[in-house]
Biopython code that builds the backbone (N, CA, C, O; Angstrom):
import numpy as np
from Bio.PDB.StructureBuilder import StructureBuilder

atoms = [
    (1, "MET", "N", (-17.984, 7.985, 13.622)),
    (1, "MET", "CA", (-17.368, 7.110, 14.602)),
    (1, "MET", "C", (-17.238, 7.872, 15.919)),
    (1, "MET", "O", (-16.932, 9.065, 15.926)),
    (2, "ASN", "N", (-17.469, 7.189, 17.018)),
    (2, "ASN", "CA", (-17.330, 7.782, 18.339)),
    (2, "ASN", "C", (-15.912, 7.584, 18.860)),
    (2, "ASN", "O", (-15.270, 6.563, 18.612)),
    (3, "TYR", "N", (-15.450, 8.587, 19.586)),
    (3, "TYR", "CA", (-14.121, 8.538, 20.181)),
    (3, "TYR", "C", (-14.232, 8.617, 21.694)),
    (3, "TYR", "O", (-15.180, 9.194, 22.228)),
    (4, "PHE", "N", (-13.258, 8.036, 22.380)),
    (4, "PHE", "CA", (-13.274, 7.935, 23.832)),
    (4, "PHE", "C", (-11.907, 8.285, 24.407)),
    (4, "PHE", "O", (-10.883, 8.228, 23.726)),
    (5, "HIS", "N", (-11.931, 8.647, 25.687)),
    (5, "HIS", "CA", (-10.713, 8.825, 26.475)),
    (5, "HIS", "C", (-10.795, 7.901, 27.679)),
    (5, "HIS", "O", (-11.872, 7.682, 28.233)),
    (6, "ALA", "N", (-9.666, 7.369, 28.074)),
    (6, "ALA", "CA", (-9.538, 6.667, 29.351)),
    (6, "ALA", "C", (-8.435, 7.377, 30.124)),
    (6, "ALA", "O", (-7.390, 7.714, 29.569)),
    (7, "HIS", "N", (-8.679, 7.596, 31.398)),
    (7, "HIS", "CA", (-7.718, 8.256, 32.279)),
    (7, "HIS", "C", (-7.368, 7.271, 33.392)),
    (7, "HIS", "O", (-8.198, 6.980, 34.254)),
    (8, "ILE", "N", (-6.145, 6.763, 33.372)),
    (8, "ILE", "CA", (-5.675, 5.852, 34.410)),
    (8, "ILE", "C", (-4.899, 6.698, 35.421)),
    (8, "ILE", "O", (-3.806, 7.185, 35.131)),
    (9, "TYR", "N", (-5.477, 6.864, 36.601)),
    (9, "TYR", "CA", (-4.907, 7.742, 37.621)),
    (9, "TYR", "C", (-3.836, 7.018, 38.431)),
    (9, "TYR", "O", (-3.928, 5.815, 38.674)),
    (10, "PHE", "N", (-2.824, 7.771, 38.842)),
    (10, "PHE", "CA", (-1.760, 7.202, 39.660)),
    (10, "PHE", "C", (-1.248, 8.249, 40.640)),
    (10, "PHE", "O", (-1.386, 9.451, 40.415)),
    (11, "SER", "N", (-0.659, 7.777, 41.720)),
    (11, "SER", "CA", (-0.091, 8.681, 42.726)),
    (11, "SER", "C", (1.321, 9.083, 42.310)),
    (11, "SER", "O", (1.903, 8.509, 41.390)),
    (12, "SER", "N", (1.853, 10.071, 43.002)),
    (12, "SER", "CA", (3.200, 10.547, 42.680)),
    (12, "SER", "C", (4.254, 9.461, 42.897)),
    (12, "SER", "O", (5.331, 9.523, 42.306)),
    (13, "THR", "N", (3.959, 8.480, 43.727)),
    (13, "THR", "CA", (4.914, 7.387, 43.961)),
    (13, "THR", "C", (4.817, 6.294, 42.895)),
    (13, "THR", "O", (5.620, 5.361, 42.882)),
    (14, "ASP", "N", (3.836, 6.413, 42.008)),
    (14, "ASP", "CA", (3.610, 5.406, 40.961)),
    (14, "ASP", "C", (4.091, 5.841, 39.575)),
    (14, "ASP", "O", (3.674, 5.264, 38.570)),
    (15, "LEU", "N", (4.953, 6.839, 39.510)),
    (15, "LEU", "CA", (5.383, 7.354, 38.210)),
    (15, "LEU", "C", (6.104, 6.290, 37.381)),
    (15, "LEU", "O", (5.916, 6.231, 36.166)),
    (16, "THR", "N", (6.909, 5.465, 38.004)),
    (16, "THR", "CA", (7.608, 4.402, 37.269)),
    (16, "THR", "C", (6.600, 3.446, 36.644)),
    (16, "THR", "O", (6.753, 3.036, 35.494)),
    (17, "TYR", "N", (5.566, 3.093, 37.410)),
    (17, "TYR", "CA", (4.479, 2.256, 36.874)),
    (17, "TYR", "C", (3.847, 2.934, 35.658)),
    (17, "TYR", "O", (3.648, 2.298, 34.623)),
    (18, "ALA", "N", (3.535, 4.210, 35.784)),
    (18, "ALA", "CA", (2.856, 4.928, 34.706)),
    (18, "ALA", "C", (3.719, 4.988, 33.448)),
    (18, "ALA", "O", (3.209, 4.833, 32.338)),
    (19, "GLN", "N", (5.001, 5.208, 33.611)),
    (19, "GLN", "CA", (5.908, 5.248, 32.462)),
    (19, "GLN", "C", (5.971, 3.890, 31.770)),
    (19, "GLN", "O", (5.968, 3.814, 30.541)),
    (20, "ALA", "N", (6.028, 2.830, 32.551)),
    (20, "ALA", "CA", (6.049, 1.481, 31.972)),
    (20, "ALA", "C", (4.726, 1.173, 31.283)),
    (20, "ALA", "O", (4.703, 0.570, 30.211)),
    (21, "LEU", "N", (3.629, 1.588, 31.900)),
    (21, "LEU", "CA", (2.316, 1.349, 31.307)),
    (21, "LEU", "C", (2.164, 2.095, 29.986)),
    (21, "LEU", "O", (1.555, 1.581, 29.048)),
    (22, "LYS", "N", (2.712, 3.295, 29.910)),
    (22, "LYS", "CA", (2.673, 4.051, 28.654)),
    (22, "LYS", "C", (3.379, 3.265, 27.550)),
    (22, "LYS", "O", (2.858, 3.147, 26.441)),
    (23, "GLY", "N", (4.545, 2.735, 27.848)),
    (23, "GLY", "CA", (5.266, 1.933, 26.858)),
    (23, "GLY", "C", (4.484, 0.712, 26.429)),
    (23, "GLY", "O", (4.469, 0.355, 25.251)),
    (24, "HIS", "N", (3.841, 0.078, 27.375)),
    (24, "HIS", "CA", (3.025, -1.094, 27.056)),
    (24, "HIS", "C", (1.822, -0.688, 26.213)),
    (24, "HIS", "O", (1.454, -1.400, 25.279)),
    (25, "ALA", "N", (1.211, 0.443, 26.531)),
    (25, "ALA", "CA", (0.051, 0.921, 25.765)),
    (25, "ALA", "C", (0.427, 1.174, 24.308)),
    (25, "ALA", "O", (-0.337, 0.852, 23.398)),
    (26, "VAL", "N", (1.598, 1.748, 24.093)),
    (26, "VAL", "CA", (2.066, 2.001, 22.723)),
    (26, "VAL", "C", (2.146, 0.696, 21.944)),
    (26, "VAL", "O", (1.794, 0.656, 20.765)),
    (27, "SER", "N", (2.602, -0.361, 22.585)),
    (27, "SER", "CA", (2.800, -1.639, 21.894)),
    (27, "SER", "C", (1.493, -2.350, 21.543)),
    (27, "SER", "O", (1.504, -3.287, 20.744)),
    (28, "THR", "N", (0.370, -1.926, 22.120)),
    (28, "THR", "CA", (-0.902, -2.602, 21.849)),
    (28, "THR", "C", (-1.548, -2.178, 20.539)),
    (28, "THR", "O", (-2.357, -2.918, 19.980)),
    (29, "ASN", "N", (-1.202, -0.999, 20.045)),
    (29, "ASN", "CA", (-1.829, -0.433, 18.842)),
    (29, "ASN", "C", (-3.335, -0.232, 18.995)),
    (29, "ASN", "O", (-4.057, -0.224, 17.998)),
    (30, "LEU", "N", (-3.818, -0.069, 20.225)),
    (30, "LEU", "CA", (-5.244, 0.183, 20.465)),
    (30, "LEU", "C", (-5.572, 1.669, 20.513)),
    (30, "LEU", "O", (-6.740, 2.048, 20.420)),
    (31, "PHE", "N", (-4.552, 2.517, 20.657)),
    (31, "PHE", "CA", (-4.780, 3.921, 20.984)),
    (31, "PHE", "C", (-4.296, 4.851, 19.878)),
    (31, "PHE", "O", (-3.242, 4.634, 19.280)),
    (32, "SER", "N", (-5.087, 5.892, 19.617)),
    (32, "SER", "CA", (-4.701, 6.883, 18.616)),
    (32, "SER", "C", (-3.795, 7.953, 19.211)),
    (32, "SER", "O", (-3.049, 8.615, 18.489)),
    (33, "GLU", "N", (-3.862, 8.119, 20.529)),
    (33, "GLU", "CA", (-3.010, 9.089, 21.218)),
    (33, "GLU", "C", (-2.814, 8.617, 22.654)),
    (33, "GLU", "O", (-3.728, 8.083, 23.281)),
    (34, "ILE", "N", (-1.599, 8.828, 23.160)),
    (34, "ILE", "CA", (-1.253, 8.430, 24.522)),
    (34, "ILE", "C", (-0.469, 9.580, 25.148)),
    (34, "ILE", "O", (0.542, 10.023, 24.602)),
    (35, "LYS", "N", (-0.948, 10.062, 26.304)),
    (35, "LYS", "CA", (-0.272, 11.165, 26.990)),
    (35, "LYS", "C", (-0.057, 10.794, 28.452)),
    (35, "LYS", "O", (-0.953, 10.265, 29.110)),
    (36, "LEU", "N", (1.130, 11.077, 28.943)),
    (36, "LEU", "CA", (1.430, 10.884, 30.354)),
    (36, "LEU", "C", (1.460, 12.252, 31.021)),
    (36, "LEU", "O", (2.269, 13.107, 30.660)),
    (37, "HIS", "N", (0.585, 12.457, 31.987)),
    (37, "HIS", "CA", (0.551, 13.685, 32.783)),
    (37, "HIS", "C", (1.075, 13.312, 34.169)),
    (37, "HIS", "O", (0.424, 12.565, 34.898)),
    (38, "GLU", "N", (2.239, 13.825, 34.530)),
    (38, "GLU", "CA", (2.886, 13.422, 35.777)),
    (38, "GLU", "C", (2.216, 13.999, 37.016)),
    (38, "GLU", "O", (2.446, 13.518, 38.125)),
    (39, "SER", "N", (1.392, 15.019, 36.839)),
    (39, "SER", "CA", (0.678, 15.613, 37.972)),
    (39, "SER", "C", (-0.720, 16.005, 37.510)),
    (39, "SER", "O", (-1.052, 15.893, 36.330)),
    (40, "ALA", "N", (-1.528, 16.462, 38.451)),
    (40, "ALA", "CA", (-2.909, 16.845, 38.148)),
    (40, "ALA", "C", (-2.938, 17.893, 37.036)),
    (40, "ALA", "O", (-2.116, 18.808, 37.001)),
    (41, "VAL", "N", (-3.900, 17.738, 36.134)),
    (41, "VAL", "CA", (-4.072, 18.676, 35.030)),
    (41, "VAL", "C", (-5.561, 18.767, 34.724)),
    (41, "VAL", "O", (-6.285, 17.776, 34.820)),
    (42, "GLY", "N", (-6.013, 19.964, 34.356)),
    (42, "GLY", "CA", (-7.432, 20.140, 34.040)),
    (42, "GLY", "C", (-8.296, 19.763, 35.229)),
    (42, "GLY", "O", (-7.992, 20.147, 36.358)),
    (43, "PRO", "N", (-9.366, 19.018, 34.994)),
    (43, "PRO", "CA", (-10.256, 18.642, 36.093)),
    (43, "PRO", "C", (-9.786, 17.408, 36.864)),
    (43, "PRO", "O", (-10.433, 16.992, 37.825)),
    (44, "HIS", "N", (-8.682, 16.832, 36.450)),
    (44, "HIS", "CA", (-8.243, 15.549, 36.995)),
    (44, "HIS", "C", (-7.436, 15.743, 38.281)),
    (44, "HIS", "O", (-6.579, 16.624, 38.350)),
    (45, "PRO", "N", (-7.711, 14.913, 39.306)),
    (45, "PRO", "CA", (-7.149, 15.150, 40.639)),
    (45, "PRO", "C", (-5.709, 14.700, 40.853)),
    (45, "PRO", "O", (-5.074, 15.125, 41.819)),
    (46, "THR", "N", (-5.184, 13.860, 39.985)),
    (46, "THR", "CA", (-3.821, 13.339, 40.149)),
    (46, "THR", "C", (-3.189, 13.178, 38.773)),
    (46, "THR", "O", (-3.823, 13.441, 37.751)),
    (47, "GLY", "N", (-1.947, 12.749, 38.759)),
    (47, "GLY", "CA", (-1.329, 12.380, 37.504)),
    (47, "GLY", "C", (-2.118, 11.259, 36.849)),
    (47, "GLY", "O", (-2.864, 10.536, 37.510)),
    (48, "MET", "N", (-1.943, 11.126, 35.546)),
    (48, "MET", "CA", (-2.722, 10.103, 34.842)),
    (48, "MET", "C", (-2.061, 9.756, 33.522)),
    (48, "MET", "O", (-1.276, 10.521, 32.963)),
    (49, "LEU", "N", (-2.408, 8.582, 33.053)),
    (49, "LEU", "CA", (-2.097, 8.181, 31.694)),
    (49, "LEU", "C", (-3.389, 8.355, 30.919)),
    (49, "LEU", "O", (-4.398, 7.721, 31.225)),
    (50, "GLU", "N", (-3.354, 9.214, 29.917)),
    (50, "GLU", "CA", (-4.540, 9.530, 29.115)),
    (50, "GLU", "C", (-4.451, 8.779, 27.790)),
    (50, "GLU", "O", (-3.475, 8.905, 27.050)),
    (51, "LEU", "N", (-5.484, 8.001, 27.509)),
    (51, "LEU", "CA", (-5.513, 7.149, 26.323)),
    (51, "LEU", "C", (-6.698, 7.529, 25.449)),
    (51, "LEU", "O", (-7.827, 7.595, 25.936)),
    (52, "HIS", "N", (-6.462, 7.777, 24.177)),
    (52, "HIS", "CA", (-7.528, 8.096, 23.229)),
    (52, "HIS", "C", (-7.744, 6.882, 22.330)),
    (52, "HIS", "O", (-6.786, 6.255, 21.879)),
    (53, "PHE", "N", (-9.003, 6.560, 22.077)),
    (53, "PHE", "CA", (-9.298, 5.396, 21.242)),
    (53, "PHE", "C", (-10.672, 5.543, 20.610)),
    (53, "PHE", "O", (-11.472, 6.382, 21.026)),
    (54, "ASN", "N", (-10.938, 4.717, 19.597)),
    (54, "ASN", "CA", (-12.228, 4.794, 18.915)),
    (54, "ASN", "C", (-13.164, 3.690, 19.402)),
    (54, "ASN", "O", (-12.756, 2.760, 20.098)),
    (55, "GLN", "N", (-14.411, 3.822, 19.020)),
    (55, "GLN", "CA", (-15.453, 2.909, 19.498)),
    (55, "GLN", "C", (-15.162, 1.456, 19.130)),
    (55, "GLN", "O", (-15.474, 0.548, 19.900)),
    (56, "ALA", "N", (-14.573, 1.234, 17.973)),
    (56, "ALA", "CA", (-14.273, -0.137, 17.546)),
    (56, "ALA", "C", (-13.331, -0.843, 18.528)),
    (56, "ALA", "O", (-13.352, -2.069, 18.637)),
    (57, "ASN", "N", (-12.515, -0.074, 19.234)),
    (57, "ASN", "CA", (-11.566, -0.654, 20.193)),
    (57, "ASN", "C", (-12.066, -0.622, 21.633)),
    (57, "ASN", "O", (-11.322, -0.977, 22.547)),
    (58, "TYR", "N", (-13.312, -0.203, 21.854)),
    (58, "TYR", "CA", (-13.806, 0.002, 23.220)),
    (58, "TYR", "C", (-13.641, -1.246, 24.094)),
    (58, "TYR", "O", (-13.001, -1.174, 25.143)),
    (59, "GLU", "N", (-14.195, -2.362, 23.692)),
    (59, "GLU", "CA", (-14.125, -3.566, 24.533)),
    (59, "GLU", "C", (-12.694, -4.072, 24.704)),
    (59, "GLU", "O", (-12.311, -4.414, 25.822)),
    (60, "PRO", "N", (-11.883, -4.135, 23.633)),
    (60, "PRO", "CA", (-10.482, -4.538, 23.845)),
    (60, "PRO", "C", (-9.725, -3.590, 24.783)),
    (60, "PRO", "O", (-8.883, -4.034, 25.564)),
    (61, "VAL", "N", (-10.019, -2.294, 24.710)),
    (61, "VAL", "CA", (-9.367, -1.334, 25.603)),
    (61, "VAL", "C", (-9.767, -1.590, 27.052)),
    (61, "VAL", "O", (-8.910, -1.622, 27.936)),
    (62, "ILE", "N", (-11.064, -1.773, 27.300)),
    (62, "ILE", "CA", (-11.524, -2.030, 28.667)),
    (62, "ILE", "C", (-10.873, -3.304, 29.212)),
    (62, "ILE", "O", (-10.427, -3.337, 30.359)),
    (63, "THR", "N", (-10.821, -4.334, 28.397)),
    (63, "THR", "CA", (-10.181, -5.588, 28.815)),
    (63, "THR", "C", (-8.712, -5.358, 29.141)),
    (63, "THR", "O", (-8.215, -5.853, 30.152)),
    (64, "TRP", "N", (-8.014, -4.609, 28.288)),
    (64, "TRP", "CA", (-6.597, -4.323, 28.515)),
    (64, "TRP", "C", (-6.411, -3.514, 29.797)),
    (64, "TRP", "O", (-5.544, -3.831, 30.612)),
    (65, "ILE", "N", (-7.222, -2.472, 29.977)),
    (65, "ILE", "CA", (-7.106, -1.642, 31.183)),
    (65, "ILE", "C", (-7.342, -2.481, 32.436)),
    (65, "ILE", "O", (-6.590, -2.380, 33.406)),
    (66, "GLU", "N", (-8.383, -3.306, 32.416)),
    (66, "GLU", "CA", (-8.680, -4.139, 33.593)),
    (66, "GLU", "C", (-7.506, -5.054, 33.934)),
    (66, "GLU", "O", (-7.265, -5.345, 35.105)),
    (67, "SER", "N", (-6.786, -5.502, 32.928)),
    (67, "SER", "CA", (-5.651, -6.395, 33.185)),
    (67, "SER", "C", (-4.414, -5.644, 33.675)),
    (67, "SER", "O", (-3.471, -6.265, 34.166)),
    (68, "GLN", "N", (-4.407, -4.315, 33.549)),
    (68, "GLN", "CA", (-3.218, -3.517, 33.861)),
    (68, "GLN", "C", (-3.362, -2.598, 35.069)),
    (68, "GLN", "O", (-2.352, -2.201, 35.650)),
    (69, "ARG", "N", (-4.566, -2.252, 35.459)),
    (69, "ARG", "CA", (-4.766, -1.152, 36.406)),
    (69, "ARG", "C", (-4.524, -1.514, 37.865)),
    (69, "ARG", "O", (-4.319, -0.615, 38.680)),
    (70, "ALA", "N", (-4.540, -2.790, 38.224)),
    (70, "ALA", "CA", (-4.439, -3.225, 39.626)),
    (70, "ALA", "C", (-5.532, -2.523, 40.425)),
    (70, "ALA", "O", (-6.712, -2.665, 40.103)),
    (71, "ASP", "N", (-5.162, -1.767, 41.465)),
    (71, "ASP", "CA", (-6.179, -1.097, 42.283)),
    (71, "ASP", "C", (-6.354, 0.377, 41.918)),
    (71, "ASP", "O", (-6.970, 1.130, 42.672)),
    (72, "ARG", "N", (-5.826, 0.787, 40.789)),
    (72, "ARG", "CA", (-5.906, 2.194, 40.384)),
    (72, "ARG", "C", (-7.277, 2.521, 39.790)),
    (72, "ARG", "O", (-7.933, 1.670, 39.190)),
    (73, "SER", "N", (-7.686, 3.769, 39.973)),
    (73, "SER", "CA", (-8.958, 4.249, 39.425)),
    (73, "SER", "C", (-8.782, 4.637, 37.971)),
    (73, "SER", "O", (-7.739, 5.151, 37.565)),
    (74, "VAL", "N", (-9.835, 4.376, 37.189)),
    (74, "VAL", "CA", (-9.823, 4.709, 35.768)),
    (74, "VAL", "C", (-11.163, 5.332, 35.406)),
    (74, "VAL", "O", (-12.219, 4.805, 35.757)),
    (75, "LEU", "N", (-11.114, 6.450, 34.706)),
    (75, "LEU", "CA", (-12.310, 7.092, 34.166)),
    (75, "LEU", "C", (-12.314, 6.883, 32.663)),
    (75, "LEU", "O", (-11.321, 7.157, 31.988)),
    (76, "VAL", "N", (-13.439, 6.396, 32.135)),
    (76, "VAL", "CA", (-13.607, 6.221, 30.690)),
    (76, "VAL", "C", (-14.804, 7.061, 30.278)),
    (76, "VAL", "O", (-15.862, 6.998, 30.905)),
    (77, "HIS", "N", (-14.634, 7.853, 29.215)),
    (77, "HIS", "CA", (-15.744, 8.685, 28.748)),
    (77, "HIS", "C", (-15.644, 8.933, 27.251)),
    (77, "HIS", "O", (-14.571, 8.845, 26.654)),
    (78, "GLN", "N", (-16.777, 9.239, 26.672)),
    (78, "GLN", "CA", (-16.816, 9.599, 25.258)),
    (78, "GLN", "C", (-16.232, 10.997, 25.084)),
    (78, "GLN", "O", (-16.307, 11.819, 25.997)),
    (79, "ASP", "N", (-15.660, 11.267, 23.934)),
    (79, "ASP", "CA", (-15.125, 12.588, 23.605)),
    (79, "ASP", "C", (-16.025, 13.216, 22.549)),
    (79, "ASP", "O", (-15.888, 12.944, 21.356)),
    (80, "THR", "N", (-16.954, 14.067, 23.008)),
    (80, "THR", "CA", (-17.888, 14.731, 22.091)),
    (80, "THR", "C", (-17.491, 16.169, 21.814)),
    (80, "THR", "O", (-18.045, 16.809, 20.921)),
    (81, "GLY", "N", (-16.519, 16.685, 22.586)),
    (81, "GLY", "CA", (-16.152, 18.088, 22.489)),
    (81, "GLY", "C", (-16.831, 18.952, 23.537)),
    (81, "GLY", "O", (-16.484, 20.123, 23.695)),
    (82, "ASP", "N", (-17.794, 18.388, 24.253)),
    (82, "ASP", "CA", (-18.478, 19.092, 25.345)),
    (82, "ASP", "C", (-17.877, 18.573, 26.652)),
    (82, "ASP", "O", (-18.277, 17.522, 27.152)),
    (83, "ASP", "N", (-16.920, 19.315, 27.196)),
    (83, "ASP", "CA", (-16.147, 18.834, 28.346)),
    (83, "ASP", "C", (-17.004, 18.456, 29.544)),
    (83, "ASP", "O", (-16.781, 17.411, 30.156)),
    (84, "VAL", "N", (-17.977, 19.287, 29.888)),
    (84, "VAL", "CA", (-18.806, 18.997, 31.061)),
    (84, "VAL", "C", (-19.606, 17.726, 30.828)),
    (84, "VAL", "O", (-19.623, 16.834, 31.676)),
    (85, "LYS", "N", (-20.265, 17.645, 29.689)),
    (85, "LYS", "CA", (-21.055, 16.450, 29.366)),
    (85, "LYS", "C", (-20.167, 15.205, 29.349)),
    (85, "LYS", "O", (-20.533, 14.164, 29.894)),
    (86, "ASP", "N", (-19.009, 15.323, 28.724)),
    (86, "ASP", "CA", (-18.113, 14.170, 28.590)),
    (86, "ASP", "C", (-17.652, 13.625, 29.940)),
    (86, "ASP", "O", (-17.411, 12.426, 30.072)),
    (87, "HIS", "N", (-17.527, 14.493, 30.940)),
    (87, "HIS", "CA", (-17.022, 14.071, 32.248)),
    (87, "HIS", "C", (-18.127, 13.823, 33.272)),
    (87, "HIS", "O", (-17.847, 13.609, 34.452)),
    (88, "THR", "N", (-19.401, 13.853, 32.813)),
    (88, "THR", "CA", (-20.513, 13.603, 33.740)),
    (88, "THR", "C", (-21.510, 12.579, 33.211)),
    (88, "THR", "O", (-21.940, 11.704, 33.963)),
    (89, "ASN", "N", (-21.885, 12.664, 31.951)),
    (89, "ASN", "CA", (-22.921, 11.791, 31.381)),
    (89, "ASN", "C", (-22.299, 10.560, 30.739)),
    (89, "ASN", "O", (-21.399, 10.670, 29.907)),
    (90, "GLY", "N", (-22.778, 9.407, 31.125)),
    (90, "GLY", "CA", (-22.332, 8.172, 30.490)),
    (90, "GLY", "C", (-20.902, 7.795, 30.795)),
    (90, "GLY", "O", (-20.291, 7.027, 30.052)),
    (91, "ILE", "N", (-20.354, 8.327, 31.884)),
    (91, "ILE", "CA", (-18.978, 7.966, 32.232)),
    (91, "ILE", "C", (-18.954, 6.567, 32.842)),
    (91, "ILE", "O", (-19.964, 6.061, 33.331)),
    (92, "ARG", "N", (-17.803, 5.977, 32.798)),
    (92, "ARG", "CA", (-17.624, 4.646, 33.385)),
    (92, "ARG", "C", (-16.383, 4.683, 34.265)),
    (92, "ARG", "O", (-15.300, 5.063, 33.822)),
    (93, "TRP", "N", (-16.561, 4.283, 35.510)),
    (93, "TRP", "CA", (-15.433, 4.178, 36.428)),
    (93, "TRP", "C", (-15.039, 2.718, 36.573)),
    (93, "TRP", "O", (-15.893, 1.844, 36.720)),
    (94, "LEU", "N", (-13.757, 2.467, 36.532)),
    (94, "LEU", "CA", (-13.189, 1.176, 36.886)),
    (94, "LEU", "C", (-12.415, 1.434, 38.171)),
    (94, "LEU", "O", (-11.511, 2.269, 38.195)),
    (95, "GLY", "N", (-12.759, 0.735, 39.221)),
    (95, "GLY", "CA", (-12.155, 1.023, 40.514)),
    (95, "GLY", "C", (-12.910, 2.138, 41.210)),
    (95, "GLY", "O", (-14.056, 2.435, 40.870)),
    (96, "GLN", "N", (-12.265, 2.748, 42.180)),
    (96, "GLN", "CA", (-12.885, 3.788, 42.999)),
    (96, "GLN", "C", (-13.147, 5.054, 42.185)),
    (96, "GLN", "O", (-12.295, 5.493, 41.413)),
    (97, "ASN", "N", (-14.331, 5.634, 42.366)),
    (97, "ASN", "CA", (-14.644, 6.924, 41.751)),
    (97, "ASN", "C", (-13.821, 8.011, 42.437)),
    (97, "ASN", "O", (-13.708, 8.031, 43.663)),
    (98, "LEU", "N", (-13.255, 8.902, 41.655)),
    (98, "LEU", "CA", (-12.521, 10.043, 42.192)),
    (98, "LEU", "C", (-13.334, 11.311, 41.951)),
    (98, "LEU", "O", (-14.230, 11.334, 41.107)),
    (99, "THR", "N", (-13.018, 12.350, 42.688)),
    (99, "THR", "CA", (-13.709, 13.626, 42.532)),
    (99, "THR", "C", (-12.955, 14.479, 41.526)),
    (99, "THR", "O", (-11.762, 14.738, 41.686)),
    (100, "LEU", "N", (-13.656, 14.912, 40.490)),
    (100, "LEU", "CA", (-13.066, 15.795, 39.489)),
    (100, "LEU", "C", (-13.294, 17.243, 39.898)),
    (100, "LEU", "O", (-14.227, 17.542, 40.644)),
    (101, "ASN", "N", (-12.450, 18.134, 39.416)),
    (101, "ASN", "CA", (-12.554, 19.564, 39.699)),
    (101, "ASN", "C", (-13.423, 20.227, 38.627)),
    (101, "ASN", "O", (-12.915, 20.685, 37.604)),
    (102, "PHE", "N", (-14.721, 20.273, 38.868)),
    (102, "PHE", "CA", (-15.629, 20.836, 37.873)),
    (102, "PHE", "C", (-15.527, 22.355, 37.778)),
    (102, "PHE", "O", (-16.016, 22.936, 36.809)),
    (103, "ASP", "N", (-14.906, 23.014, 38.755)),
    (103, "ASP", "CA", (-14.658, 24.455, 38.645)),
    (103, "ASP", "C", (-13.761, 24.747, 37.447)),
    (103, "ASP", "O", (-13.831, 25.827, 36.860)),
    (104, "PHE", "N", (-12.928, 23.790, 37.090)),
    (104, "PHE", "CA", (-12.032, 23.963, 35.946)),
    (104, "PHE", "C", (-12.815, 24.282, 34.678)),
    (104, "PHE", "O", (-12.373, 25.097, 33.869)),
    (105, "PHE", "N", (-13.970, 23.650, 34.496)),
    (105, "PHE", "CA", (-14.751, 23.872, 33.282)),
    (105, "PHE", "C", (-15.305, 25.288, 33.220)),
    (105, "PHE", "O", (-15.487, 25.832, 32.131)),
    (106, "GLU", "N", (-15.575, 25.889, 34.366)),
    (106, "GLU", "CA", (-15.987, 27.298, 34.402)),
    (106, "GLU", "C", (-14.799, 28.197, 34.061)),
    (106, "GLU", "O", (-14.951, 29.184, 33.342)),
    (107, "GLN", "N", (-13.632, 27.858, 34.572)),
    (107, "GLN", "CA", (-12.434, 28.660, 34.325)),
    (107, "GLN", "C", (-12.090, 28.731, 32.845)),
    (107, "GLN", "O", (-11.692, 29.787, 32.353)),
    (108, "ILE", "N", (-12.240, 27.615, 32.125)),
    (108, "ILE", "CA", (-11.830, 27.621, 30.717)),
    (108, "ILE", "C", (-12.785, 28.400, 29.827)),
    (108, "ILE", "O", (-12.453, 28.698, 28.680)),
    (109, "LYS", "N", (-13.971, 28.735, 30.339)),
    (109, "LYS", "CA", (-14.878, 29.579, 29.552)),
    (109, "LYS", "C", (-14.272, 30.957, 29.340)),
    (109, "LYS", "O", (-14.413, 31.540, 28.265)),
    (110, "SER", "N", (-13.601, 31.478, 30.353)),
    (110, "SER", "CA", (-12.975, 32.793, 30.229)),
    (110, "SER", "C", (-11.475, 32.706, 29.930)),
    (110, "SER", "O", (-10.860, 33.697, 29.535)),
    (111, "ARG", "N", (-10.893, 31.522, 30.118)),
    (111, "ARG", "CA", (-9.468, 31.333, 29.852)),
    (111, "ARG", "C", (-9.249, 30.052, 29.053)),
    (111, "ARG", "O", (-8.753, 29.063, 29.592)),
    (112, "PRO", "N", (-9.615, 30.063, 27.772)),
    (112, "PRO", "CA", (-9.535, 28.841, 26.962)),
    (112, "PRO", "C", (-8.125, 28.274, 26.828)),
    (112, "PRO", "O", (-7.964, 27.102, 26.486)),
    (113, "GLU", "N", (-7.115, 29.075, 27.089)),
    (113, "GLU", "CA", (-5.739, 28.570, 26.998)),
    (113, "GLU", "C", (-5.440, 27.519, 28.068)),
    (113, "GLU", "O", (-4.438, 26.809, 27.981)),
    (114, "LEU", "N", (-6.315, 27.418, 29.082)),
    (114, "LEU", "CA", (-6.145, 26.416, 30.130)),
    (114, "LEU", "C", (-6.615, 25.028, 29.709)),
    (114, "LEU", "O", (-6.333, 24.040, 30.387)),
    (115, "ARG", "N", (-7.330, 24.955, 28.595)),
    (115, "ARG", "CA", (-7.863, 23.665, 28.146)),
    (115, "ARG", "C", (-6.738, 22.645, 27.988)),
    (115, "ARG", "O", (-5.649, 22.966, 27.513)),
    (116, "VAL", "N", (-7.022, 21.426, 28.393)),
    (116, "VAL", "CA", (-6.058, 20.336, 28.246)),
    (116, "VAL", "C", (-5.940, 19.953, 26.778)),
    (116, "VAL", "O", (-4.844, 19.682, 26.288)),
    (117, "HIS", "N", (-7.075, 19.931, 26.077)),
    (117, "HIS", "CA", (-7.109, 19.580, 24.650)),
    (117, "HIS", "C", (-7.469, 20.821, 23.866)),
    (117, "HIS", "O", (-8.558, 21.371, 24.032)),
    (118, "GLN", "N", (-6.571, 21.263, 23.020)),
    (118, "GLN", "CA", (-6.828, 22.466, 22.207)),
    (118, "GLN", "C", (-7.471, 22.091, 20.896)),
    (118, "GLN", "O", (-7.763, 22.964, 20.079)),
]
sb = StructureBuilder()
sb.init_structure("model")
sb.init_model(0)
sb.init_chain("A")
sb.init_seg("    ")
for serial, (resi, resn, name, xyz) in enumerate(atoms, 1):
    if name == "N":
        sb.init_residue(resn, " ", resi, " ")
    sb.init_atom(name, np.array(xyz, "f"), 0.0, 1.0, " ", f" {name:<3s}", serial, name[0])
structure = sb.get_structure()
């Protein structure tokens, strides 16, 4: 089975929105893991709600995200364990594309403790 991540990005002034969205995400039972990052972490440029889900839920998740994101940017990608590939090949943006910090992937080669997912 294939697994995916969705990253719903938000500004520092949208934290209340993100907290409410996290609660709503929990109630959908679409996600295997839900994490709220209040500020930029890893290669991601801003705070985000990180959602993990499986391929069987892909279309329902996209539909749910589209109904919730308003004008916020969302990155959706497969989780293969290859961070660079996962954040470049076959990605899907909903809303405006944001710039990721790809230098982060070089940093974790020598400092694996920096990885967002251990």
